[in-house]
A tleap script that builds the chain and sets N, CA, C and O, in Angstrom:
source leaprc.protein.ff14SB
mol = sequence {
  NMET PRO ILE VAL ARG LYS VAL VAL LYS ALA
  GLY SER ASP ILE TYR SER ASP GLY TRP ARG
  SER TYR ASP ALA LEU ALA VAL TYR GLY TYR
  ASN HIE LYS LYS VAL ARG HIE GLU ARG ASP
  GLU PHE VAL SER LYS LYS ASN ARG GLN ILE
  HIE ILE ASN GLY VAL GLU SER TYR TRP SER
  TRP LEU LYS LYS ARG LEU ALA GLN PHE ASN
  GLY MET LYS LYS GLU GLN PHE GLN ARG TYR
  LEU LEU GLU SER GLU TRP ARG PHE ASN HIE
  ARG PHE THR LEU GLU ASN ASP LEU ARG GLU
  LEU LEU LYS GLN LEU ILE PHE ASN CSER
}
set mol.1.N position { 5.703 26.673 72.324 }
set mol.1.CA position { 6.613 27.619 71.536 }
set mol.1.C position { 7.684 28.229 72.377 }
set mol.1.O position { 8.217 29.270 71.994 }
set mol.2.N position { 8.078 27.594 73.624 }
set mol.2.CA position { 9.109 28.124 74.195 }
set mol.2.C position { 10.417 28.357 73.599 }
set mol.2.O position { 11.116 29.337 73.856 }
set mol.3.N position { 10.738 27.369 72.748 }
set mol.3.CA position { 12.148 27.378 72.144 }
set mol.3.C position { 12.107 28.453 71.002 }
set mol.3.O position { 13.120 29.110 70.765 }
set mol.4.N position { 10.913 28.646 70.270 }
set mol.4.CA position { 10.835 29.615 69.332 }
set mol.4.C position { 10.995 31.056 70.151 }
set mol.4.O position { 11.825 31.886 69.781 }
set mol.5.N position { 10.276 31.240 71.097 }
set mol.5.CA position { 10.381 32.456 71.991 }
set mol.5.C position { 11.756 32.696 72.542 }
set mol.5.O position { 12.112 33.843 72.812 }
set mol.6.N position { 12.410 31.838 72.690 }
set mol.6.CA position { 13.687 31.790 73.461 }
set mol.6.C position { 14.828 32.290 72.323 }
set mol.6.O position { 15.701 33.102 72.628 }
set mol.7.N position { 14.728 31.780 71.145 }
set mol.7.CA position { 15.734 32.064 70.149 }
set mol.7.C position { 15.250 32.825 68.962 }
set mol.7.O position { 16.064 33.049 68.066 }
set mol.8.N position { 14.099 33.225 68.854 }
set mol.8.CA position { 13.674 34.079 67.750 }
set mol.8.C position { 13.059 35.373 68.024 }
set mol.8.O position { 11.952 35.402 68.562 }
set mol.9.N position { 13.644 36.401 67.719 }
set mol.9.CA position { 13.213 37.749 68.127 }
set mol.9.C position { 11.760 38.104 67.646 }
set mol.9.O position { 11.468 37.967 66.458 }
set mol.10.N position { 10.940 38.515 68.474 }
set mol.10.CA position { 9.493 38.958 68.169 }
set mol.10.C position { 9.485 39.848 66.987 }
set mol.10.O position { 10.417 40.642 66.860 }
set mol.11.N position { 8.559 39.806 66.126 }
set mol.11.CA position { 8.538 40.821 65.040 }
set mol.11.C position { 9.118 39.934 63.723 }
set mol.11.O position { 8.774 40.337 62.612 }
set mol.12.N position { 9.861 38.912 63.794 }
set mol.12.CA position { 10.585 38.125 63.016 }
set mol.12.C position { 9.446 37.557 61.977 }
set mol.12.O position { 8.290 37.357 62.350 }
set mol.13.N position { 9.818 37.360 60.865 }
set mol.13.CA position { 8.974 36.509 59.925 }
set mol.13.C position { 9.289 34.943 60.122 }
set mol.13.O position { 10.411 34.442 60.199 }
set mol.14.N position { 8.155 34.340 60.180 }
set mol.14.CA position { 8.452 32.703 60.344 }
set mol.14.C position { 7.561 32.135 59.258 }
set mol.14.O position { 6.421 32.503 58.976 }
set mol.15.N position { 8.165 31.327 58.786 }
set mol.15.CA position { 7.534 30.514 57.330 }
set mol.15.C position { 7.305 29.196 57.943 }
set mol.15.O position { 8.244 28.637 58.509 }
set mol.16.N position { 6.005 28.583 57.876 }
set mol.16.CA position { 5.772 27.203 58.182 }
set mol.16.C position { 4.807 26.566 57.353 }
set mol.16.O position { 4.238 27.203 56.467 }
set mol.17.N position { 4.573 25.354 57.564 }
set mol.17.CA position { 3.303 24.617 57.102 }
set mol.17.C position { 2.081 25.101 57.856 }
set mol.17.O position { 2.186 26.069 58.610 }
set mol.18.N position { 0.948 24.484 57.692 }
set mol.18.CA position { -0.172 24.960 58.369 }
set mol.18.C position { -0.599 24.112 59.557 }
set mol.18.O position { -1.769 23.893 59.873 }
set mol.19.N position { 0.477 23.664 60.175 }
set mol.19.CA position { 0.233 22.947 61.541 }
set mol.19.C position { -0.570 23.892 62.431 }
set mol.19.O position { -0.245 25.078 62.497 }
set mol.20.N position { -1.513 23.452 63.057 }
set mol.20.CA position { -2.474 24.356 64.146 }
set mol.20.C position { -1.579 24.960 65.211 }
set mol.20.O position { -1.748 26.122 65.580 }
set mol.21.N position { -0.594 24.151 65.726 }
set mol.21.CA position { -0.068 24.715 66.934 }
set mol.21.C position { 0.983 25.973 66.436 }
set mol.21.O position { 1.422 26.782 67.253 }
set mol.22.N position { 1.239 26.009 65.344 }
set mol.22.CA position { 2.057 27.185 64.793 }
set mol.22.C position { 1.330 28.548 64.704 }
set mol.22.O position { 1.934 29.606 64.527 }
set mol.23.N position { -0.309 28.423 64.870 }
set mol.23.CA position { -1.120 29.489 64.791 }
set mol.23.C position { -0.823 30.528 65.968 }
set mol.23.O position { -1.137 31.716 65.893 }
set mol.24.N position { -0.153 29.919 67.111 }
set mol.24.CA position { 0.201 30.683 68.273 }
set mol.24.C position { 1.091 31.694 68.015 }
set mol.24.O position { 1.081 32.708 68.714 }
set mol.25.N position { 2.056 31.520 66.870 }
set mol.25.CA position { 3.088 32.448 66.630 }
set mol.25.C position { 2.627 33.922 66.546 }
set mol.25.O position { 3.219 34.828 67.133 }
set mol.26.N position { 1.552 34.097 65.791 }
set mol.26.CA position { 0.956 35.498 65.692 }
set mol.26.C position { 0.780 36.063 66.969 }
set mol.26.O position { 1.181 37.204 67.199 }
set mol.27.N position { 0.145 35.283 67.936 }
set mol.27.CA position { -0.152 35.792 69.230 }
set mol.27.C position { 1.185 36.325 69.976 }
set mol.27.O position { 1.170 37.363 70.638 }
set mol.28.N position { 2.224 35.606 69.829 }
set mol.28.CA position { 3.542 36.004 70.384 }
set mol.28.C position { 4.264 37.092 69.589 }
set mol.28.O position { 5.391 37.440 69.940 }
set mol.29.N position { 3.569 37.725 68.374 }
set mol.29.CA position { 4.392 38.799 68.018 }
set mol.29.C position { 5.078 38.415 66.762 }
set mol.29.O position { 5.714 39.339 66.257 }
set mol.30.N position { 5.109 37.326 66.153 }
set mol.30.CA position { 5.712 36.888 65.048 }
set mol.30.C position { 4.899 37.176 63.721 }
set mol.30.O position { 3.670 37.106 63.720 }
set mol.31.N position { 5.564 37.473 62.690 }
set mol.31.CA position { 4.741 37.608 61.425 }
set mol.31.C position { 4.645 36.170 60.894 }
set mol.31.O position { 5.611 35.825 60.213 }
set mol.32.N position { 3.674 35.267 61.069 }
set mol.32.CA position { 3.557 34.137 60.444 }
set mol.32.C position { 3.050 33.927 59.104 }
set mol.32.O position { 1.877 34.221 58.875 }
set mol.33.N position { 3.844 33.419 58.119 }
set mol.33.CA position { 3.477 33.068 56.773 }
set mol.33.C position { 3.424 31.556 56.683 }
set mol.33.O position { 4.353 30.830 57.037 }
set mol.34.N position { 2.329 31.152 56.208 }
set mol.34.CA position { 2.332 29.617 56.035 }
set mol.34.C position { 1.769 29.294 54.705 }
set mol.34.O position { 1.088 30.116 54.091 }
set mol.35.N position { 2.041 28.106 54.245 }
set mol.35.CA position { 1.292 27.281 53.327 }
set mol.35.C position { 0.574 26.188 53.882 }
set mol.35.O position { 0.757 25.789 55.032 }
set mol.36.N position { -0.263 25.686 53.063 }
set mol.36.CA position { -1.189 24.596 53.825 }
set mol.36.C position { -0.924 23.350 52.771 }
set mol.36.O position { -1.294 23.331 51.597 }
set mol.37.N position { -0.263 22.411 53.402 }
set mol.37.CA position { 0.101 21.134 52.879 }
set mol.37.C position { -1.101 20.158 52.584 }
set mol.37.O position { -1.200 19.357 51.654 }
set mol.38.N position { -2.121 20.457 53.754 }
set mol.38.CA position { -3.171 19.681 53.757 }
set mol.38.C position { -4.023 19.913 52.647 }
set mol.38.O position { -4.792 19.045 52.235 }
set mol.39.N position { -3.917 21.128 52.105 }
set mol.39.CA position { -4.874 21.692 50.891 }
set mol.39.C position { -3.933 21.454 49.665 }
set mol.39.O position { -4.297 22.064 48.659 }
set mol.40.N position { -2.869 20.743 49.539 }
set mol.40.CA position { -2.010 20.667 48.545 }
set mol.40.C position { -1.516 21.936 48.057 }
set mol.40.O position { -1.457 22.201 46.856 }
set mol.41.N position { -1.148 22.748 49.011 }
set mol.41.CA position { -0.473 24.093 48.832 }
set mol.41.C position { 0.827 24.182 49.203 }
set mol.41.O position { 1.158 24.279 50.384 }
set mol.42.N position { 1.622 24.158 48.267 }
set mol.42.CA position { 3.138 24.166 48.713 }
set mol.42.C position { 3.676 25.438 48.398 }
set mol.42.O position { 4.783 25.680 48.880 }
set mol.43.N position { 3.088 26.385 47.631 }
set mol.43.CA position { 3.278 27.862 47.616 }
set mol.43.C position { 2.264 28.483 47.716 }
set mol.43.O position { 1.236 28.096 47.160 }
set mol.44.N position { 2.314 29.596 48.452 }
set mol.44.CA position { 1.148 30.400 48.824 }
set mol.44.C position { 0.413 30.915 47.725 }
set mol.44.O position { 1.065 31.475 46.843 }
set mol.45.N position { -0.911 30.829 47.598 }
set mol.45.CA position { -1.556 31.193 46.540 }
set mol.45.C position { -1.799 32.760 46.499 }
set mol.45.O position { -2.175 33.348 45.485 }
set mol.46.N position { -1.561 33.324 47.627 }
set mol.46.CA position { -1.828 34.876 47.826 }
set mol.46.C position { -0.499 35.476 47.330 }
set mol.46.O position { -0.523 36.472 46.606 }
set mol.47.N position { 0.767 34.844 47.733 }
set mol.47.CA position { 2.133 35.298 47.541 }
set mol.47.C position { 3.063 34.278 47.121 }
set mol.47.O position { 3.463 33.454 47.943 }
set mol.48.N position { 3.399 34.259 46.064 }
set mol.48.CA position { 4.390 33.220 45.575 }
set mol.48.C position { 5.610 33.144 46.393 }
set mol.48.O position { 6.177 32.055 46.482 }
set mol.49.N position { 6.072 34.162 46.991 }
set mol.49.CA position { 7.509 34.164 47.750 }
set mol.49.C position { 7.192 33.477 48.969 }
set mol.49.O position { 8.139 33.263 49.725 }
set mol.50.N position { 5.844 33.018 49.374 }
set mol.50.CA position { 5.767 32.293 50.727 }
set mol.50.C position { 5.728 30.799 50.427 }
set mol.50.O position { 4.751 30.204 49.970 }
set mol.51.N position { 6.848 30.293 50.722 }
set mol.51.CA position { 6.889 28.617 50.728 }
set mol.51.C position { 7.996 28.327 51.696 }
set mol.51.O position { 8.718 29.193 52.190 }
set mol.52.N position { 8.084 26.869 51.960 }
set mol.52.CA position { 9.062 26.321 52.864 }
set mol.52.C position { 9.902 25.265 52.204 }
set mol.52.O position { 10.498 24.365 52.796 }
set mol.53.N position { 9.879 25.501 50.787 }
set mol.53.CA position { 10.557 24.310 49.859 }
set mol.53.C position { 11.997 24.145 50.448 }
set mol.53.O position { 12.435 23.059 50.827 }
set mol.54.N position { 12.742 25.405 50.494 }
set mol.54.CA position { 14.141 25.230 50.789 }
set mol.54.C position { 14.387 24.525 52.083 }
set mol.54.O position { 15.108 23.527 52.075 }
set mol.55.N position { 13.847 24.959 53.206 }
set mol.55.CA position { 13.996 24.106 54.536 }
set mol.55.C position { 13.458 22.530 54.268 }
set mol.55.O position { 14.095 21.560 54.680 }
set mol.56.N position { 12.456 22.439 53.673 }
set mol.56.CA position { 12.238 20.873 53.476 }
set mol.56.C position { 13.175 20.247 52.704 }
set mol.56.O position { 13.572 19.155 53.112 }
set mol.57.N position { 13.660 20.717 51.594 }
set mol.57.CA position { 14.944 20.355 50.872 }
set mol.57.C position { 16.070 20.026 51.833 }
set mol.57.O position { 16.679 18.956 51.828 }
set mol.58.N position { 16.274 20.952 52.588 }
set mol.58.CA position { 17.606 20.858 53.449 }
set mol.58.C position { 17.408 19.715 54.381 }
set mol.58.O position { 18.241 18.814 54.477 }
set mol.59.N position { 16.288 19.754 55.077 }
set mol.59.CA position { 15.990 18.497 56.260 }
set mol.59.C position { 15.997 17.063 55.563 }
set mol.59.O position { 16.495 16.078 56.109 }
set mol.60.N position { 15.378 17.039 54.266 }
set mol.60.CA position { 15.525 15.683 53.580 }
set mol.60.C position { 16.917 15.372 53.339 }
set mol.60.O position { 17.370 14.307 53.759 }
set mol.61.N position { 17.767 16.335 52.595 }
set mol.61.CA position { 19.131 15.993 52.501 }
set mol.61.C position { 19.781 15.697 53.785 }
set mol.61.O position { 20.460 14.671 53.833 }
set mol.62.N position { 19.683 16.426 54.824 }
set mol.62.CA position { 20.160 16.299 56.090 }
set mol.62.C position { 19.967 14.858 56.774 }
set mol.62.O position { 20.858 14.201 57.311 }
set mol.63.N position { 18.831 14.564 56.663 }
set mol.63.CA position { 18.433 13.234 57.349 }
set mol.63.C position { 19.086 12.090 56.631 }
set mol.63.O position { 19.528 11.113 57.236 }
set mol.64.N position { 19.137 12.236 55.287 }
set mol.64.CA position { 19.843 10.981 54.640 }
set mol.64.C position { 21.258 11.208 54.799 }
set mol.64.O position { 21.940 10.186 54.866 }
set mol.65.N position { 21.837 12.286 54.872 }
set mol.65.CA position { 23.466 12.427 55.364 }
set mol.65.C position { 23.682 11.782 56.534 }
set mol.65.O position { 24.475 10.846 56.634 }
set mol.66.N position { 22.811 12.362 57.736 }
set mol.66.CA position { 23.196 11.867 59.022 }
set mol.66.C position { 22.970 10.527 59.232 }
set mol.66.O position { 23.699 10.005 60.075 }
set mol.67.N position { 22.012 9.712 58.595 }
set mol.67.CA position { 21.712 8.450 58.650 }
set mol.67.C position { 22.740 7.332 58.060 }
set mol.67.O position { 22.587 6.117 58.180 }
set mol.68.N position { 23.892 8.030 57.353 }
set mol.68.CA position { 24.977 7.342 57.030 }
set mol.68.C position { 25.938 7.010 58.233 }
set mol.68.O position { 26.638 5.998 58.260 }
set mol.69.N position { 25.904 7.924 59.185 }
set mol.69.CA position { 26.793 7.577 60.325 }
set mol.69.C position { 26.359 6.494 61.481 }
set mol.69.O position { 27.117 6.071 62.353 }
set mol.70.N position { 25.094 6.163 61.322 }
set mol.70.CA position { 24.346 5.049 62.054 }
set mol.70.C position { 24.525 5.700 63.623 }
set mol.70.O position { 25.093 5.103 64.537 }
set mol.71.N position { 24.037 6.783 63.708 }
set mol.71.CA position { 24.070 7.308 64.996 }
set mol.71.C position { 25.438 8.073 65.441 }
set mol.71.O position { 26.497 7.877 64.844 }
set mol.72.N position { 25.320 8.934 66.511 }
set mol.72.CA position { 26.399 9.781 66.939 }
set mol.72.C position { 26.336 10.014 68.376 }
set mol.72.O position { 25.307 9.620 68.926 }
set mol.73.N position { 27.210 10.565 69.085 }
set mol.73.CA position { 27.205 10.939 70.368 }
set mol.73.C position { 26.382 12.335 70.292 }
set mol.73.O position { 26.377 13.083 69.314 }
set mol.74.N position { 25.726 12.530 71.439 }
set mol.74.CA position { 24.917 13.791 71.516 }
set mol.74.C position { 25.844 14.933 71.459 }
set mol.74.O position { 25.526 15.937 70.822 }
set mol.75.N position { 27.139 14.839 72.172 }
set mol.75.CA position { 27.964 16.110 72.157 }
set mol.75.C position { 28.543 16.320 70.765 }
set mol.75.O position { 29.051 17.416 70.530 }
set mol.76.N position { 28.521 15.381 69.814 }
set mol.76.CA position { 29.026 15.673 68.449 }
set mol.76.C position { 27.959 16.073 67.342 }
set mol.76.O position { 28.242 16.317 66.169 }
set mol.77.N position { 26.642 16.102 67.921 }
set mol.77.CA position { 25.639 16.471 67.006 }
set mol.77.C position { 25.656 17.680 66.322 }
set mol.77.O position { 25.382 17.718 65.122 }
set mol.78.N position { 26.002 18.848 67.071 }
set mol.78.CA position { 26.213 20.161 66.559 }
set mol.78.C position { 27.228 20.196 65.627 }
set mol.78.O position { 27.070 20.927 64.649 }
set mol.79.N position { 28.426 19.431 65.757 }
set mol.79.CA position { 29.465 19.654 64.672 }
set mol.79.C position { 29.045 18.864 63.479 }
set mol.79.O position { 29.383 19.324 62.388 }
set mol.80.N position { 28.395 17.805 63.502 }
set mol.80.CA position { 27.793 17.051 62.320 }
set mol.80.C position { 26.764 18.128 61.534 }
set mol.80.O position { 26.721 18.254 60.310 }
set mol.81.N position { 26.070 18.766 62.354 }
set mol.81.CA position { 25.064 19.707 61.821 }
set mol.81.C position { 25.666 20.868 61.134 }
set mol.81.O position { 25.283 21.274 60.037 }
set mol.82.N position { 26.603 21.374 61.812 }
set mol.82.CA position { 27.225 22.625 61.177 }
set mol.82.C position { 28.216 22.054 60.084 }
set mol.82.O position { 28.233 22.760 59.076 }
set mol.83.N position { 28.943 21.088 60.043 }
set mol.83.CA position { 29.536 20.728 58.814 }
set mol.83.C position { 28.402 20.288 57.553 }
set mol.83.O position { 28.654 20.506 56.368 }
set mol.84.N position { 27.437 19.796 57.909 }
set mol.84.CA position { 26.370 19.408 57.019 }
set mol.84.C position { 25.703 20.576 56.379 }
set mol.84.O position { 25.309 20.514 55.214 }
set mol.85.N position { 25.574 21.616 57.100 }
set mol.85.CA position { 25.113 22.881 56.926 }
set mol.85.C position { 26.063 23.499 55.705 }
set mol.85.O position { 25.592 23.924 54.649 }
set mol.86.N position { 27.307 23.479 55.990 }
set mol.86.CA position { 28.234 24.048 55.263 }
set mol.86.C position { 28.384 23.332 53.950 }
set mol.86.O position { 28.560 23.978 52.917 }
set mol.87.N position { 28.317 21.981 53.954 }
set mol.87.CA position { 28.336 21.242 52.747 }
set mol.87.C position { 27.010 21.434 51.944 }
set mol.87.O position { 27.019 21.510 50.715 }
set mol.88.N position { 25.862 21.510 52.695 }
set mol.88.CA position { 24.630 21.890 51.756 }
set mol.88.C position { 24.725 23.149 51.081 }
set mol.88.O position { 24.342 23.245 49.915 }
set mol.89.N position { 25.263 24.246 51.787 }
set mol.89.CA position { 25.233 25.540 51.174 }
set mol.89.C position { 26.391 25.463 50.151 }
set mol.89.O position { 26.270 26.301 49.257 }
set mol.90.N position { 27.383 24.746 50.063 }
set mol.90.CA position { 28.356 24.634 49.169 }
set mol.90.C position { 28.247 23.502 48.178 }
set mol.90.O position { 29.188 23.226 47.434 }
set mol.91.N position { 27.161 22.878 48.164 }
set mol.91.CA position { 26.966 21.648 47.483 }
set mol.91.C position { 27.563 21.648 45.965 }
set mol.91.O position { 28.294 20.757 45.534 }
set mol.92.N position { 27.142 22.773 45.234 }
set mol.92.CA position { 27.336 22.884 43.794 }
set mol.92.C position { 28.776 23.502 43.638 }
set mol.92.O position { 29.271 23.466 42.512 }
set mol.93.N position { 29.509 24.080 44.698 }
set mol.93.CA position { 30.939 24.464 44.434 }
set mol.93.C position { 31.782 23.816 45.459 }
set mol.93.O position { 32.735 24.511 45.814 }
set mol.94.N position { 31.671 22.634 46.037 }
set mol.94.CA position { 32.318 22.103 47.003 }
set mol.94.C position { 33.730 22.003 46.812 }
set mol.94.O position { 34.515 22.380 47.682 }
set mol.95.N position { 34.140 21.457 45.590 }
set mol.95.CA position { 35.507 21.194 45.426 }
set mol.95.C position { 36.381 22.537 45.254 }
set mol.95.O position { 37.540 22.537 45.669 }
set mol.96.N position { 35.854 23.636 44.670 }
set mol.96.CA position { 36.400 24.839 44.671 }
set mol.96.C position { 36.638 25.584 46.090 }
set mol.96.O position { 37.638 26.090 46.599 }
set mol.97.N position { 35.415 25.450 46.472 }
set mol.97.CA position { 35.260 26.006 48.084 }
set mol.97.C position { 36.304 25.464 49.005 }
set mol.97.O position { 37.027 26.225 49.649 }
set mol.98.N position { 36.409 24.016 49.089 }
set mol.98.CA position { 37.409 23.395 50.021 }
set mol.98.C position { 39.017 23.865 49.396 }
set mol.98.O position { 39.975 24.033 50.151 }
set mol.99.N position { 39.075 23.994 48.245 }
set mol.99.CA position { 40.442 24.415 47.593 }
set mol.99.C position { 40.875 25.769 48.184 }
set mol.99.O position { 42.018 25.981 48.589 }
set mol.100.N position { 39.918 26.630 48.201 }
set mol.100.CA position { 39.984 28.101 48.746 }
set mol.100.C position { 40.200 28.033 50.011 }
set mol.100.O position { 41.119 28.714 50.467 }
set mol.101.N position { 39.458 27.247 50.837 }
set mol.101.CA position { 39.611 27.274 52.347 }
set mol.101.C position { 40.877 26.704 52.772 }
set mol.101.O position { 41.478 27.204 53.723 }
set mol.102.N position { 41.348 25.661 52.123 }
set mol.102.CA position { 42.690 25.154 52.430 }
set mol.102.C position { 43.757 26.178 51.967 }
set mol.102.O position { 44.745 26.296 52.691 }
set mol.103.N position { 43.691 26.783 51.065 }
set mol.103.CA position { 44.712 27.836 50.701 }
set mol.103.C position { 44.711 28.882 51.801 }
set mol.103.O position { 45.768 29.321 52.255 }
set mol.104.N position { 43.531 29.275 52.222 }
set mol.104.CA position { 43.611 30.311 53.324 }
set mol.104.C position { 44.259 29.700 54.629 }
set mol.104.O position { 45.042 30.396 55.275 }
set mol.105.N position { 43.971 28.499 55.006 }
set mol.105.CA position { 44.496 27.953 56.144 }
set mol.105.C position { 46.003 27.782 56.027 }
set mol.105.O position { 46.677 28.037 57.025 }
set mol.106.N position { 46.594 27.380 54.925 }
set mol.106.CA position { 48.058 27.131 54.672 }
set mol.106.C position { 48.749 28.555 54.646 }
set mol.106.O position { 49.784 28.734 55.287 }
set mol.107.N position { 48.202 29.508 53.942 }
set mol.107.CA position { 48.944 30.743 53.641 }
set mol.107.C position { 48.632 31.800 54.598 }
set mol.107.O position { 49.287 32.841 54.542 }
set mol.108.N position { 47.726 31.662 55.454 }
set mol.108.CA position { 47.372 32.698 56.456 }
set mol.108.C position { 47.756 32.218 57.798 }
set mol.108.O position { 47.291 32.801 58.777 }
set mol.109.N position { 48.639 31.115 57.961 }
set mol.109.CA position { 48.924 30.688 59.383 }
set mol.109.C position { 50.324 30.873 59.587 }
set mol.109.O position { 50.831 30.599 60.675 }
savepdb mol mol.pdb
quit
């Protein structure tokens, strides 16, 4: 868990599937909320707000998008990731959002 401990503040809520290695999150002071896919649980039976469907949807979409580029240089990965994140978050309003962004760039420069 070194990467998590390095970038996520202790006491934060972390949502995950039931992978056993994640059980250590509670030991390090995180509020670990989980669903158990191995039990065909995709939304917590105890609390319907505990699920990881959003992040699973994003990763599925991202992998398909990045595969279109047939690889990329390591130095470019973060840029592709940031652009993809923006596109995903604006996927239903992309045309209007791009138009507004261009207006801001043109008229505010």
